[in-house]
N, C-alpha and C positions, 0 to 999 in steps of 0.2 A: 539409637545411633545418631550422632550429630555432634555439632560444635567441636570440642576438643577430642572426641573419641573417634571421628570418621577417619581421619588420616591414618593414625596409628593401626587402627583395626583393619582397615581395608589394605594399606601398604604392607603393614607387618604381616598380616595373614597371607597374602599372596607371596611375599618373599620367602616366608617359611615354607609354604607349599612348593615353591620353586626348589628350594634347597633339599627339601625332603625327597622329592622325585629324583633329582640329579644324584644325590648320594646314594640312593638305591639303585642306581644303573638304569633308570628308564631311558629310553630313547630320547635325547635332548629336542630333536625337532619335533616329536610327536607331543611329548610333555609340554614344550613351550607353546605349540599351537593351541592345545587344549586350555591351558591357563590363559592365553590371551583372549580367546573367545569367553570363557567364564568371567574373566575381569571386566570385559565390555558389558556384559548383561548385568552383573552386579552393580556397576556403576551407574548404568542407565536406569536401573530400578531404584537406587538410592536418590537419584536426582528427581524422581517423581514423588518420593516420600519426604524428603528433606531438601528441598530446593534452597540454594543460597539467594537466588534472585528469582521470585515467582514470575516475573515478566519474561524469563528466558526458558524456553522449553523446546526440546529436540522435535516434538510433534507439531509446534506452531511456528517453527523457523522455516521461512520460505526457501532458505538456502539448504536445508537438510538434504534434499535430494541430490544437490550438487556435492555436498560433503560426502554422501555415500559414493558417488561416482568417482570422486577423487581417491578415496579410501580403496575402492576396488582396483583403481589403476595402479595404486600403490603396491597392493598385495599380489596382483597378477603380472605387472609388468616392470614397475620401477625397481622394487626390491630384488627380484631374481636378476634383472639386467645389471643393477648395480652390484650384487654380490658377485655375480660372474666377472665383472669388470675389476672388482677389487681382488679377486683371486688371480686374474690375469696380471694385474699391476704387481701383485707379490711375486708371480713367477718371473717377471721382468727384473725385479729386485732381488731375485734368489742369490745372484752372485754376490751382491753387496752384503746380504744377510750372512753368507758363508765367510766372505771376507772379513767382515766386522765382528764376527762371532756372535751375533745376536741371538742366534738359535739357542744358544747356551745360558742365556741370561734369565730366562723365565724360571721361576721357583717352582718347578713342577713337584717337588717333594713337599711343599708346603700344603696346609690343609685347604680345602676348598674355600672357606670363608676368606683366609688370608689372600689367596689367589684373586678371590672375586674384589676384595678391597682395593688390591693394587690395580687391577683392571679397571675399576670404576674410576680411580684417581686419573689414569691415563685417558680413559674414554672422555670424561668430563672436561679435561683440559683441551682435548681435541675438539669436542663439541662447542666449548665457549668460543674458540677462534674461528671455526667454520660458521657458526651461527653470527658471529660478529661480522664476519666478511659478507654475509648475505645483506646486512644492513648498510654496509659501507661502500659498495660498488653497485652502481645503477643496473648493470646487466644481470647481477645476481638478485637485486631486489626485486626487479620485475617478476622473477619467478616466486619470490618469497612473499610478495604482495598478496598474492592469492590466499595465503594462510592467514594474513592479517585483516582482510578487507572487511570482514563481518562484525556487526555490532553485538553479536550474542556469543557466549561461551557455554558450551555443554560437550558432552562426550564425542560427538561426531567431529568437533573442531580438532581433536588430536590427530586425525587422519586426513585433514583437509589440507593437502600439500601438493603443490604442482608436481607431477611425475618427473619433470626435469630438475627440480630441487632435490626430489628424494634419490634420484641416481647419483647427483652430486654428493649428497650426504652418504649414501651407501658405498660409494667408491673410496671415499677419504677417510671417514670416521674409524673404520676397522684397521687401516693400515697399521698404525702403531703396534697394536695387539697381535696382528698377523706376523709382523716382522719379528717380534719378540717370541713368537711361538706359543702364545696362548692356546691351551686345548679347547676343544669344542664345548665341553660343559660350562667353562668359563665364559666363553663367547655367548653362550646361550643365557647364561645367568645375568650378564650384563645386558643383553638385549632385552630380557624380561622386566629387569629394573627399570630400563628406559621406557618401556610400554606402560608399565604400572604407574610410574610417577608422571609420565606424559598424559595419561588418562586422567589422572586425579587433578593436575594443575589446569586443565582445560574443562574440567567438569563444573556442574552447577550444583554441587553438594555443598551444604552448610559445613565449612571446615574452620576451625579457629585454632590459633596458636599463640604462645606468649611472645612477647615482642622480641626477645633474644633469638627465638627459633628461626626467625626470617633470615639470620645470617648464615644458616647452615642447612636448613630443611628446604626441600623443593615445595614451597607453599603455593597455594592457589592465588593468594593476595600478590605475591611477587610477580607471578605470570599474568595475572590481570593487568598490572601496571605496564608490563611489557607489550599488551595488546592495546593499551590506551591510544587515542588519537594524538594526544600531546607528544610531539616527536621527542621532547627531552626524556619522558618515561619510556617511549618506545625503543629508544636506543639505550636501554639499560636492562639489567636482569637477564642477560643472554643465557646463562646457564640454567637450564630447566632442572637438572638434577641436584644441584647445590648452588648456593650463592657465594660459595668461598671465592671462586675465581673472579666474580664481579667485585667482590671486596678488594681482592689483590690487585687488580688492574683497574679500579676506579670507576667502574660501571654500575655500582650498586645503588638502587633506589629503595629505601625503607618504605614499606606501605603505610606504616603508621604515621609518617611524616610527609607524604606526598598524596593529595587527594586523587582519586581514581579518574573521575570524569568519564565522558562517553569512550566506547570502545570502537575500534575500527580504524579507518584512514581518512583523514581530513581531506575533503575534495577528492574523494575515492575515485581513482582512474579504473578500477577493476570493473569489467562488465558483468551484469548479473547472470547471463546465461553460461551454462556448463561449457559448451564447445567454444564460445568466446573467451571463457577464462583459460582454456587450454592453449589458445592462440595468442593470448595477451602477450606474455613476454616476447614472442616472435615477431609480433607486430610492432611492439615497441622497440625492438632491435632494428627492424626494417627502417621505422621512422627515424631512429637516431642516425642510421647510416645515410638516408636520404638528406637529413639536416646537414651532416658533415660533409656530403658532396657538394651542396650548394653554397657553403661557406668557404 
């Protein structure tokens, strides 16, 4: 496995498993959790066998313990809190949903793949603008910088998100689908797609694609450019699940025409310690407020 085979084999195989279980009525939460764990270990193993960059390795990265800490906070705190807040937001908007007739718009009678395709279009559109906002506003960027600051890319970087950013994501991204009444199995299917492609684009597996594929497929080369120190590249390729929205809105950088360069943040302000990383955006906010008060 490797080269042109790695992405279709891993991504296609896990998406097929997801649909196979959901169409047979397996509990979406349990099936999704099991596939998420399996996907992580498959990619971790593939990184050791077929590394894209031998100098990058989860077992030699000094930030790996911090990555695990951020990932655990995501799973145990940020995502449950964000999900609860998203549902609470939906409850507040229930009157609008009934007034606008949004609950009747979802094509519940369509096949699961058709519903999934529609949900993925809506999710990726929302994801594009939310991700772009994280790069556009300082107060959001301070949270997102924790994800960008390391010079290595491997499987643990997919879950290296500040818990504050993940709550922001978890609250806002599902709202369009929840408002339209997407069923649980569709929500789980989209969530698994995001996990699978997120793990692959952050992984250190040798993956290769024809030049045209970068316009449509979530490739590791596109996302590596997004993690480059060069701010021109960092502020491009926002959509991890497809490059279509970047092409439409003018933020696409083709990896064949843009040298990658070093990864991370130039003049990196993010501290190396785990607790300091958690505190970093709040300290920057306090510093910004202090500066504003003295001017």
